[in-house]
C-alpha positions as CSV (number, residue, x, y, z in Angstrom):
1,M,81.6,100.7,72.5
2,S,81.9,103.1,75.6
3,D,84.3,102.6,78.3
4,V,84.3,101.7,81.7
5,L,86.6,103.0,84.1
6,V,87.8,100.5,86.8
7,L,90.1,101.4,89.8
8,V,92.4,98.5,90.3
9,D,93.1,97.3,94.1
10,H,96.6,95.9,94.2
11,F,98.9,95.6,96.9
12,D,102.4,94.7,96.9
13,G,102.9,94.1,92.8
14,A,100.0,91.9,92.3
15,L,96.3,92.3,91.8
16,R,93.9,91.7,94.7
17,K,90.6,90.0,93.9
18,V,88.0,92.0,93.1
19,T,90.1,93.4,90.5
20,P,89.1,91.2,87.2
21,E,86.0,90.7,89.0
22,L,85.1,94.5,88.6
23,L,86.7,94.5,84.9
24,A,84.7,91.0,84.4
25,A,81.6,93.9,85.5
26,A,82.8,96.5,83.2
27,S,82.9,94.0,80.3
28,R,79.3,93.5,80.9
29,I,78.7,97.1,80.5
30,G,81.5,98.4,77.9
31,N,84.8,98.4,77.4
32,P,86.8,97.7,80.3
33,V,89.5,100.3,81.2
34,A,92.1,100.2,84.3
35,V,93.1,103.1,85.9
36,V,95.9,102.1,88.1
37,V,97.4,104.3,90.7
38,G,101.1,104.1,92.2
39,A,104.3,104.9,92.0
40,P,106.6,104.9,88.6
41,G,106.4,101.4,86.9
42,T,103.4,99.7,89.0
43,A,101.3,99.1,86.0
44,E,103.8,98.4,83.5
45,A,104.4,94.8,86.2
46,L,100.3,94.7,86.4
47,A,99.4,95.2,82.9
48,P,99.7,91.6,82.2
49,A,97.2,90.1,84.6
50,L,95.3,93.2,83.6
51,A,94.7,92.1,79.6
52,E,94.2,88.6,81.1
53,A,91.6,89.5,82.9
54,G,90.4,91.7,80.2
55,A,91.6,95.5,80.5
56,A,91.8,97.3,76.9
57,T,93.6,100.1,78.0
58,V,95.5,100.7,81.3
59,Y,96.0,104.1,82.6
60,A,99.0,104.4,84.0
61,A,98.9,107.1,87.1
62,E,102.0,107.0,88.3
63,S,104.1,109.4,90.5
64,A,105.7,110.1,93.7
65,E,103.2,111.6,95.3
66,A,100.6,108.5,94.4
67,T,101.8,107.0,97.5
68,Q,101.9,109.5,99.6
69,Y,98.3,110.5,100.7
70,L,94.9,109.2,101.2
71,V,92.5,108.4,98.5
72,T,93.2,111.8,96.8
73,P,95.5,110.4,94.4
74,Q,92.7,107.6,93.4
75,V,89.8,110.2,93.3
76,A,92.5,113.1,91.1
77,A,94.0,109.9,88.3
78,L,89.4,108.4,88.3
79,A,88.3,112.2,87.9
80,A,91.4,112.5,84.8
81,A,90.2,109.5,83.1
82,A,86.4,110.5,84.0
83,A,87.8,113.2,81.6
84,A,89.6,111.8,78.8
85,T,86.7,108.8,77.9
86,S,83.3,110.3,79.3
87,P,82.9,107.0,80.2
88,A,80.0,105.0,80.8
89,A,80.2,103.5,84.5
90,I,83.1,104.2,87.0
91,L,83.5,100.8,89.4
92,L,85.1,100.6,92.5
93,A,85.7,97.8,95.0
94,A,83.7,98.1,98.4
95,T,86.7,98.4,100.7
96,I,86.5,101.2,103.2
97,D,89.2,102.9,101.1
98,G,87.2,102.1,97.6
99,R,83.5,103.9,99.3
100,E,85.0,106.9,100.2
101,I,86.9,107.6,96.5
102,A,83.9,106.6,95.0
103,G,81.9,109.0,97.4
104,R,84.8,111.7,97.1
105,L,84.4,111.4,93.3
106,A,80.4,111.6,93.4
107,V,81.2,115.4,94.3
108,R,83.7,116.1,91.6
109,L,82.2,114.7,89.0
110,D,78.8,115.8,89.9
111,S,77.5,112.6,89.7
112,G,75.4,109.7,91.0
113,V,77.0,106.7,93.8
114,I,75.8,103.4,94.2
115,S,77.7,102.1,96.8
116,D,78.5,97.8,98.3
117,A,76.7,96.7,94.7
118,V,76.1,93.1,94.2
119,D,75.5,92.8,90.6
120,V,75.4,95.1,87.7
121,D,73.8,94.6,84.2
122,A,74.8,95.6,80.9
123,D,72.8,98.9,81.5
124,A,74.9,99.9,84.6
125,V,71.8,98.8,87.1
126,A,73.2,98.2,90.0
127,T,71.3,95.1,92.4
128,Q,72.1,95.9,96.5
129,S,71.4,94.0,99.6
130,V,69.7,96.7,101.9
131,F,68.4,96.9,105.0
132,G,70.7,93.9,106.9
133,G,69.9,91.9,104.3
134,S,66.4,91.7,104.5
135,Y,65.4,93.2,100.7
136,T,67.3,93.5,97.3
137,V,66.6,96.2,95.5
138,R,68.0,97.6,92.0
139,S,69.6,101.0,91.6
140,K,70.0,103.0,88.4
141,V,72.0,106.3,89.1
142,S,70.1,109.2,87.1
143,R,72.7,112.3,87.3
144,G,76.3,112.3,85.3
145,T,78.8,108.8,85.3
146,P,77.1,106.0,87.3
147,I,80.1,105.3,90.2
148,I,79.5,102.4,91.7
149,S,81.4,99.9,94.1
150,I,80.8,96.0,94.4
151,R,81.3,93.6,97.0
152,A,84.1,91.0,96.7
153,N,82.7,87.3,95.2
154,S,80.2,89.4,93.8
155,I,80.6,88.9,90.1
156,E,80.4,85.7,88.6
157,G,82.5,85.1,85.0
158,S,85.2,86.9,83.6
159,A,86.2,88.8,80.7
160,P,88.3,87.7,77.8
161,A,91.5,88.7,77.5
162,A,92.5,91.9,75.8
163,A,95.5,94.3,75.0
164,G,96.2,95.9,78.1
165,T,97.6,98.5,76.4
166,V,99.3,100.8,78.4
167,T,98.4,104.6,78.2
168,P,100.6,107.7,81.0
169,L,97.7,109.8,82.5
170,E,97.8,112.7,83.4
171,F,96.9,113.9,86.4
172,S,97.7,116.0,89.7
173,V,96.8,116.3,93.8
174,D,96.1,118.8,95.4
175,A,98.2,118.2,98.6
176,A,96.6,121.4,100.5
177,A,93.6,118.8,100.6
178,S,95.0,115.4,100.9
179,A,95.8,113.5,104.3
180,T,99.7,112.7,104.7
181,I,100.7,109.1,105.3
182,V,103.7,109.0,107.4
183,A,103.5,105.5,108.2
184,V,102.5,102.1,107.1
185,H,101.7,99.5,109.2
186,T,100.7,96.1,107.1
187,E,99.5,93.1,109.6
188,P,101.2,89.8,109.0
189,A,98.4,88.0,107.1
190,G,100.0,84.2,107.5
191,D,98.7,81.6,105.0
192,R,95.2,82.5,105.2
193,P,92.9,84.0,102.4
194,D,92.1,87.7,102.7
195,L,89.1,87.9,104.8
196,G,87.4,90.3,102.6
197,A,88.1,88.6,98.9
198,A,88.1,84.9,100.6
199,S,86.0,82.0,98.7
200,V,85.3,80.2,101.9
201,V,84.6,82.2,105.4
202,V,84.8,80.5,109.3
203,S,83.8,83.0,111.3
204,G,83.2,82.5,115.5
205,G,80.3,84.4,118.0
206,R,80.3,84.8,121.4
207,G,79.3,80.8,121.8
208,V,83.2,80.0,121.6
209,G,83.7,81.4,124.8
210,S,87.5,82.2,125.0
211,A,90.5,83.7,122.9
212,E,91.8,80.1,123.7
213,N,88.7,78.5,122.2
214,F,88.8,80.2,118.5
215,T,91.6,77.1,117.9
216,V,88.6,75.3,117.0
217,V,87.1,78.0,114.7
218,E,90.6,78.2,112.8
219,A,91.2,74.6,112.3
220,L,88.1,74.0,110.5
221,A,88.9,77.4,108.1
222,D,92.5,75.8,108.2
223,A,90.9,72.6,106.8
224,L,88.6,74.2,104.6
225,G,91.2,76.9,102.9
226,G,89.3,79.4,104.2
227,A,89.8,83.0,106.2
228,V,89.0,83.1,109.6
229,G,86.2,85.9,111.1
230,A,84.0,86.9,113.7
231,S,81.4,88.5,115.2
232,R,81.4,92.2,117.2
233,A,80.9,90.4,120.2
234,A,83.1,87.9,119.9
235,V,85.7,90.8,118.8
236,D,84.2,93.1,121.7
237,S,84.7,89.7,124.3
238,G,88.5,89.8,123.3
239,Y,88.2,86.5,121.7
240,Y,89.8,87.9,118.4
241,P,91.8,91.1,116.9
242,H,89.3,93.8,115.3
243,Q,90.7,93.6,111.5
244,F,88.5,90.2,111.9
245,Q,85.0,91.2,112.0
246,V,82.5,90.1,109.5
247,G,79.5,93.0,109.7
248,Q,77.9,96.3,109.1
249,T,80.7,97.4,111.2
250,G,83.5,95.2,110.6
251,T,84.1,93.6,107.1
252,T,81.8,92.8,104.9
253,V,82.0,89.7,102.8
254,S,80.0,87.5,100.3
255,P,81.8,84.3,99.8
256,Q,80.9,81.2,97.9
257,V,80.7,79.9,101.4
258,Y,80.1,80.9,105.0
259,V,80.5,79.5,108.3
260,A,79.0,80.8,112.0
261,L,80.1,78.9,114.7
262,G,78.3,80.4,117.7
263,I,77.3,83.0,116.1
264,S,73.4,84.2,117.0
265,G,73.0,86.0,114.1
266,A,72.4,90.1,115.0
267,I,70.8,92.3,112.3
268,Q,75.2,93.9,112.2
269,H,76.4,90.4,112.1
270,R,74.0,89.9,108.6
271,A,74.2,92.6,107.4
272,G,78.2,91.5,106.8
273,M,77.4,88.3,105.5
274,Q,74.3,87.3,104.3
275,T,74.9,88.0,100.7
276,S,77.0,84.8,101.0
277,K,76.1,82.2,98.7
278,T,75.8,79.5,101.0
279,I,75.6,79.6,104.6
280,V,76.0,76.8,107.4
281,A,75.4,78.0,111.1
282,V,76.2,75.6,114.4
283,N,74.3,76.3,117.3
284,K,72.6,75.2,120.6
285,D,70.2,77.6,120.2
286,S,67.5,76.5,117.8
287,D,65.5,80.1,118.0
288,A,68.9,81.8,117.2
289,P,68.2,83.8,114.1
290,I,70.9,82.6,112.2
291,F,68.9,79.7,111.2
292,E,66.4,82.5,109.2
293,I,68.9,82.5,106.8
294,S,70.8,79.4,106.8
295,D,71.9,77.4,103.9
296,F,72.5,74.4,105.8
297,G,71.7,74.8,109.7
298,V,72.6,72.4,113.0
299,V,71.4,72.9,116.3
300,G,74.1,71.4,118.0
301,D,77.7,72.3,120.3
302,L,80.1,73.5,118.4
303,F,82.7,72.6,120.3
304,D,81.6,68.9,119.1
305,V,79.9,69.3,115.1
306,A,83.4,71.8,114.2
307,P,86.2,69.2,114.9
308,Q,83.7,66.3,113.5
309,L,83.6,68.4,110.3
310,T,87.4,69.3,110.4
311,Q,88.1,65.8,110.6
312,A,85.6,64.8,107.9
313,V,87.2,67.9,105.2
314,Q,90.3,66.0,106.4
315,A,89.6,63.1,105.7
316,R,88.5,64.1,102.5
317,K,91.1,65.6,101.0
318,G,93.3,62.4,102.2
């Protein structure tokens, strides 16, 4: 069985939620092999969790410079791992960094790349939602090693636990072709889940009306244990910070439940959330495009509906 490389998405000593999903996808194709890029000691710390998630081998691509540059260490590490194993596929998270790494790696390996997949089968055939969710297509790389970036919350199931044996991986980074990280600023995350990986997302749009009114959105998200999102119109109006924008030019999400409050459903927004498993929309306009893709729709004032829903959820939770 051929190896399938998975770039480990981790932060502050812990795996991000998408990594076990990538290992589960890898197990459909072949033997899951995790590639950890970071400072010395990072792979050993993550190995138990990676073994539980199904990684048979954990490549430790570690050096002091691994944390000094943007994306090029990950590209170099994956290229080195690919040279060592001749993998059946290489899987990454469909994040901003993940997409750039995938593209750079594809050029380096002279291979095809598939972005934003929502599923992958045993033959490395990827399923994508394209043109703002208007079509679902299945794609297969025809040249070189398939390099596939996968959206969080898209892969169901898990890989069986494996050995997770840590193996050092030698790689080198071209400093002249790298962008140096001079400072790191992490936005306060609070107690809510990360937007890109949350299983429940509650988003507000222009219909929320103001930044102050976004407390209605936050209250429902907190009751459901979810993340808060916003449409581009709401962000452009200054109702909510840009990092919470959901859409084609923001964060792409695929949660189990997506609640849209006061969002009309412009194509830019739909492109970033249409693969959600269950979509609930609340809007005063019965002709709003969001209702075309909703599983459940409520035609009404969000300031009447959302607080009642929040109260109902809290009552069920006791």
